[in-house]
GUROTI-345353 format. One record per residue: z, x, y of N, C-alpha, C in turn; residue number from 1. Coordinates in pm, whole numbers, plus 32768, in hexadecimal, padded with zeros to 4 digits. Layout:
N
NODE  n.up  n.east  n.north  ca.up  ca.east  ca.north  c.up  c.east  c.north  seq
NODE     Z       X        Y      Z        X         Y     Z       X        Y  NUM
...
END
This chain:
142
NODE  n.up  n.east  n.north  ca.up  ca.east  ca.north  c.up  c.east  c.north  seq
NODE  10A0    EE00     4736   1130     EE30      4727  112B    EEC6     4748    1
NODE  1192    EEEF     47A9   118D     EF75      47C7  1203    EFC9     4773    2
NODE  120F    F040     47AE   1264     F091      475C  1302    F05F     4759    3
NODE  131F    F032     47DE   13A4     EFFE      47F0  13C8    EF86     47AA    4
NODE  135A    EF23     4796   1369     EEAD      474F  138B    EED4     46B7    5
NODE  133D    EF31     4687   134F     EF5F      45FE  13D1    EF92     45EA    6
NODE  13FA    EFFA     4639   1483     F023      4626  14F9    EFBA     4633    7
NODE  14E7    EF59     4693   1549     EEEC      4692  154C    EE90     4618    8
NODE  14D2    EE78     45E7   14CB     EE38      4563  1503    EE85     44FC    9
NODE  14F6    EF0E     44ED   1530     EF64      447D  15DF    EF47     448F   10
NODE  1602    EF52     4512   168F     EF43      4518  16C6    EEC9     44EA   11
NODE  167B    EE67     4514   16AB     EDE4      44E1  16C1    EDD0     444A   12
NODE  1650    EE04     43FB   1645     EE05      437E  16BD    EE51     433C   13
NODE  16D2    EEC2     4374   1749     EF13      4349  17CE    EED6     435A   14
NODE  17D8    EE8F     43C4   184D     EE46      43E4  185D    EDD0     437C   15
NODE  17FB    ED89     4367   17FD     ED25      4309  181F    ED58     4264   16
NODE  17DF    EDCC     424E   17F2     EE10      41B4  1885    EE24     41C0   17
NODE  18B3    EE63     423A   1941     EE9C      4232  19A3    EE1F     421F   18
NODE  1987    EDA8     4261   19D8     ED31      4252  19CE    ED05     41C5   19
NODE  1961    ED03     417B   1965     ECDE      40F4  19AE    ED37     4098   20
NODE  19B1    EDBB     40B7   19F8     EE0F      4071  1A95    EE10     407A   21
NODE  1ABE    EE09     40FF   1B33     EE06      413A  1B8F    ED80     4125   22
NODE  1B3A    ED11     4138   1B70     EC8E      4130  1B8D    EC64     41BB   23
NODE  1BB6    EBDA     41B2   1BBD     EB8D      4229  1C2F    EBC6     4282   24
NODE  1CA2    EBF3     4255   1D14     EC36      429D  1CF1    ECA4     42FF   25
NODE  1C69    ECEC     42EA   1C3E     ED41      435C  1BDD    ED10     43AC   26
NODE  1BC2    EC97     4398   1B56     EC54      43E3  1B6C    EC6E     4480   27
NODE  1BCE    EC4F     44AD   1BEA     EC55      454D  1BDB    ECEB     4578   28
NODE  1C09    ED54     451C   1BEE     EDD1      4555  1B6A    EDF5     4556   29
NODE  1B17    EDCB     44F6   1A96     EDF4      44DE  1A2F    EDAB     4550   30
NODE  1A5E    ED34     456E   1A1D     ECEB      45EB  1A42    ED22     4660   31
NODE  1ABC    ED5A     466B   1AD8     ED9F      46EB  1A81    EE13     46FB   32
NODE  1A81    EE71     4692   1A33     EEDD      468C  19A1    EECA     46B5   33
NODE  1975    EE61     4689   18E6     EE44      469F  18C6    EE1C     4725   34
NODE  1923    EDCA     4758   1924     ED9D      47DF  1934    EE0D     4840   35
NODE  1979    EE6A     482E   1995     EEF0      4880  1917    EF2F     4886   36
NODE  18D5    EF41     4811   1846     EF87      481F  17E9    EF40     486D   37
NODE  17E0    EEB3     4866   1787     EE5D      48BC  17AF    EE79     4955   38
NODE  1831    EE79     496D   185F     EE8A      49F9  1836    EF13     4A22   39
NODE  183E    EF7B     49D6   180A     EFFF      4A02  1779    F000     4A24   40
NODE  1730    EFA8     49BE   16A5     EFA8      49D9  1677    EF5B     4A63   41
NODE  16C2    EEEA     4A7D   16AA     EE97      4AF9  16C1    EEF2     4B6D   42
NODE  1755    EF39     4B59   176F     EF89      4BD5  1709    EFF7     4BE8   43
NODE  16DF    F032     4B89   166C     F08F      4B97  15F0    F06A     4BEA   44
NODE  15C0    EFEE     4BB1   1551     EFB1      4BF5  1568    EF86     4C7A   45
NODE  15DA    EF54     4C9F   1605     EF30      4D21  1607    EFAE     4D7B   46
NODE  163B    F01D     4D50   1654     F094      4D93  15C0    F0CD     4DB6   47
NODE  155D    F0CA     4D54   14DD     F0F2      4D72  149E    F0A1     4DC5   48
NODE  14AC    F01E     4DD3   146B     EFC5      4E2B  149B    EFE1     4EB2   49
NODE  1527    EFF0     4EC7   156C     F00B      4F44  1534    F09A     4F75   50
NODE  152A    F104     4F23   14F9     F184      4F62  1468    F169     4F9A   51
NODE  141C    F11D     4F35   138F     F11C      4F5A  1382    F0CA     4FEA   52
NODE  13D0    F058     5002   13D0     F014      5071  13F7    F061     50ED   53
NODE  146E    F0B3     50D1   1495     F10C      5142  1434    F17C     5169   54
NODE  13ED    F1AF     5103   137D     F218      5101  1314    F1D5     516B   55
NODE  12E7    F160     5148   1281     F117      518A  12AA    F0F0     5211   56
NODE  1327    F0CD     522A   133F     F0B5      52AA  1351    F143     5304   57
NODE  137F    F19E     52CF   1385     F21F      5316  12F3    F254     5339   58
NODE  128D    F23A     52DF   1208     F25B      5304  11DB    F21A     5363   59
NODE  11F7    F18F     536D   11C4     F12B      53D5  11F7    F153     5448   60
NODE  1289    F16F     5460   12CB     F18A      54CF  1288    F226     5509   61
NODE  126F    F27A     54AB   124B     F306      54CE  11C9    F2F4     5510   62
NODE  1164    F2A1     54CC   10DE     F27B      54FB  10D2    F229     5585   63
NODE  1128    F1D9     559A   114D     F19A      561D  117B    F1E9     5687   64
NODE  11CA    F23E     565E   1202     F2B4      56CC  1195    F308     56F3   65
NODE  1143    F330     569B   10D6     F38E      56BB  1057    F348     570D   66
NODE  1052    F2C4     5702   0FF4     F279      5755  1005    F27B     57D1   67
NODE  0F99    F281     5833   0FB0     F26A      58B2  1000    F1EC     58EA   68
NODE  1058    F201     593B   10A7     F18C      596F  1060    F137     59C4   69
NODE  100A    F16C     5A06   0FAC     F119      5A68  0F28    F140     5A71   70
NODE  0EC3    F0F0     5AA3   0E46     F11F      5AD1  0E35    F162     5B48   71
NODE  0EA2    F15F     5B93   0EAA     F18A      5C1D  0EAB    F224     5C0E   72
NODE  0E63    F272     5C71   0E62     F2F2      5C7F  0EDD    F319     5CE4   73
NODE  0F03    F39D     5CDF   0F67     F3C6      5D36  0F34    F3C9     5DC4   74
NODE  0EA4    F3DA     5DE1   0E6A     F3E1      5E57  0E71    F363     5E9D   75
NODE  0E5F    F2ED     5E3F   0E65     F25B      5E87  0EE5    F242     5EAF   76
NODE  0F55    F267     5E71   0FDE     F243      5E9C  1002    F299     5F15   77
NODE  0FDD    F314     5F20   0FF6     F36B      5F8E  0F9F    F32F     6013   78
NODE  0F18    F301     6000   0EBE     F2DF      6057  0F0B    F242     60A0   79
NODE  0F3A    F1F9     602D   0F70     F181      6074  0FEE    F18F     60BF   80
NODE  1040    F1FB     609E   10B8     F214      60F1  1097    F258     6168   81
NODE  1024    F2A4     6171   0FFE     F2DC      61F1  0FCC    F274     6252   82
NODE  0F74    F20E     621E   0F41     F1AB      626A  0FAE    F149     629A   83
NODE  1004    F12E     625A   1089     F0C8      6280  10C8    F119     62F1   84
NODE  10EC    F1B1     62E1   112B     F1DC      6355  10DF    F1F1     63D0   85
NODE  1064    F206     63B5   100B     F203      642F  1004    F183     6482   86
NODE  0FEF    F10E     642E   0FFD     F083      6471  107E    F05D     64A4   87
NODE  10E7    F0AD     6466   1179     F074      64A2  1188    F0AE     6522   88
NODE  114B    F10B     6566   1155     F128      65ED  112D    F0B8     664D   89
NODE  10A5    F097     6644   1088     F027      66AD  10D2    EFAB     667C   90
NODE  10E9    EF7D     65FB   111F     EF09      65E3  11C4    EF11     662B   91
NODE  11FD    EF7E     661D   1279     EF90      6671  1261    EF86     66FA   92
NODE  11FA    EFBA     672B   1204     EFAD      67C2  11DC    EF1E     6804   93
NODE  118B    EEDD     67B0   1162     EE58      67D0  11E4    EDF6     67B6   94
NODE  1222    EE02     674F   1289     EDA4      6722  130C    EDC9     6780   95
NODE  1328    EE4A     67AC   1393     EE6D      67FD  136D    EE45     6893   96
NODE  12F5    EE56     68A5   12BD     EE32      6941  12BD    ED9E     695D   97
NODE  12A7    ED46     68F9   1288     ECBA      6914  1304    EC87     68F2   98
NODE  1360    ECA4     688F   13D5     EC4C      6871  1451    EC9F     6861   99
NODE  1443    ED20     688F   14BA     ED76      689B  14F3    ED9D     680C  100
NODE  1579    ED98     6801   15B9     EDBC      6781  1587    ED57     6702  101
NODE  1599    ECDF     672A   1556     EC94      66C9  14DC    EC9B     6685  102
NODE  1481    ECB1     66ED   13EC     ECDD      66B0  13E1    ED49     666B  103
NODE  1426    EDB7     66A2   1432     EE29      6658  1458    EE31     65C8  104
NODE  14CA    EDCC     65A9   14FB     EDC4      6532  149F    ED74     64CE  105
NODE  1457    ED14     6515   13EE     ECD2      64C9  1381    ED1A     649C  106
NODE  135C    ED66     64FA   12E3     EDD7      64D3  1302    EE33     6454  107
NODE  137F    EE6C     6461   13B3     EECD      6404  13C3    EE7D     6380  108
NODE  1403    EDFA     637A   1409     EDB0      6311  1387    ED8D     62C4  109
NODE  1337    ED78     631D   129C     ED6C      62D8  1265    EDEC     629C  110
NODE  1275    EE5C     62D1   1257     EED0      6293  12AD    EEF7     6213  111
NODE  132B    EEF7     621F   1368     EEF9      61A7  1349    EEA0     6141  112
NODE  1331    EE1A     6161   12F9     EDC0      60FA  1275    EDDA     60B1  113
NODE  1222    EE0E     6111   11A6     EE35      60D3  11B6    EEB4     6073  114
NODE  1217    EF17     60A5   1220     EF7B      604D  1264    EF5B     5FBA  115
NODE  12BF    EF0A     5FC8   130D     EEC6      5F45  12AB    EE8A     5EF1  116
NODE  124C    EE35     5F37   11FD     EDE7      5ECA  1194    EE63     5E89  117
NODE  1171    EEC7     5EE9   1117     EF29      5E99  115A    EF83     5E33  118
NODE  11E5    EF93     5E49   1228     EFE1      5DE3  124F    EF9A     5D6D  119
NODE  1262    EF03     5D7B   126F     EEAC      5D0D  11EA    EEA9     5CC1  120
NODE  1189    EEBC     5D04   10FE     EE9F      5CB2  10EC    EF2F     5C52  121
NODE  1101    EF99     5C93   1103     F013      5C43  1161    F01B     5BE5  122
NODE  11C7    F002     5C0D   1241     F016      5B93  1287    EF7E     5B8B  123
NODE  1258    EF3E     5B14   1290     EEC2      5B0C  1326    EEA9     5AF7  124
NODE  136B    EF04     5ABD   1406     EEFB      5AA3  1443    EF34     5B11  125
NODE  1422    EF63     5B89   1459     EFA6      5BEB  14CE    EF5E     5C32  126
NODE  14B7    EED4     5C4F   1514     EE91      5C8A  156E    EE38     5C30  127
NODE  1583    EE56     5BAB   15D1     EE11      5B54  1589    ED9C     5B17  128
NODE  1508    EDAF     5B12   14C6     ED27      5AD8  14BD    ED57     5A4E  129
NODE  1486    ECDD     5A0A   1484     ECF7      5966  1412    ED5D     5957  130
NODE  1420    EDB6     5907   13BC     EE0A      58C5  1384    EDCF     5847  131
NODE  12FE    EE05     584C   12C1     EDC6      57C8  12F0    EDF7     574B  132
NODE  130E    ED9F     56ED   135C     EDC9      5670  12ED    EE07     5611  133
NODE  131C    EE71     55D2   12C1     EEAE      5570  1299    EE5D     5504  134
NODE  121D    EE4E     54DA   11EC     EDFE      5481  121B    EE30     53EC  135
NODE  1276    EDED     53A9   1298     EE1D      532B  129A    ED9D     52B8  136
NODE  1295    EDCE     5238   1287     ED62      51DC  130D    ED59     51A7  137
NODE  1341    ECDE     51A1   13CD     ECB7      5164  13C8    ECB4     50C2  138
NODE  1348    EC98     508A   133C     EC89      5006  1373    ECFE     4FA4  139
NODE  13C9    ECDE     4F4E   1405     ED54      4F03  13AC    ED55     4E77  140
NODE  1361    ED0B     4E5E   1314     ED0D      4DDA  12AD    ED77     4DE4  141
NODE  127F    EDA8     4D7B   1221     EE09      4D6D  1187    EDC0     4D8E  142
END
């Protein structure tokens, strides 16, 4: 039994003694007073738990924000962009030379598609996809 339980037991004993001294006509007022004390205790416990959960959530969010978003280095992304631009020149020439405007459009659609896939791989939520939800515990009990 911890200190809070001992205090609650003392409050209950005092309420029962007061009922014995004051009589049954004050019973509802005494019960309401005791229940109000219990409500305050429950509200305090819930408030502490909510604060703790909020603090844990903030710590997790802060920790996740500081974590690197991707294992890719800036140089890798920059290099990928340079390579696709270098390859765009001959692809455009071949596509435009063989099939004229439709060939040029197909070549550039492929270049844009490859870059879009790379961007989506590096940043998963870039094109409105679902982001990974932060792992959290919905248990409200200690």
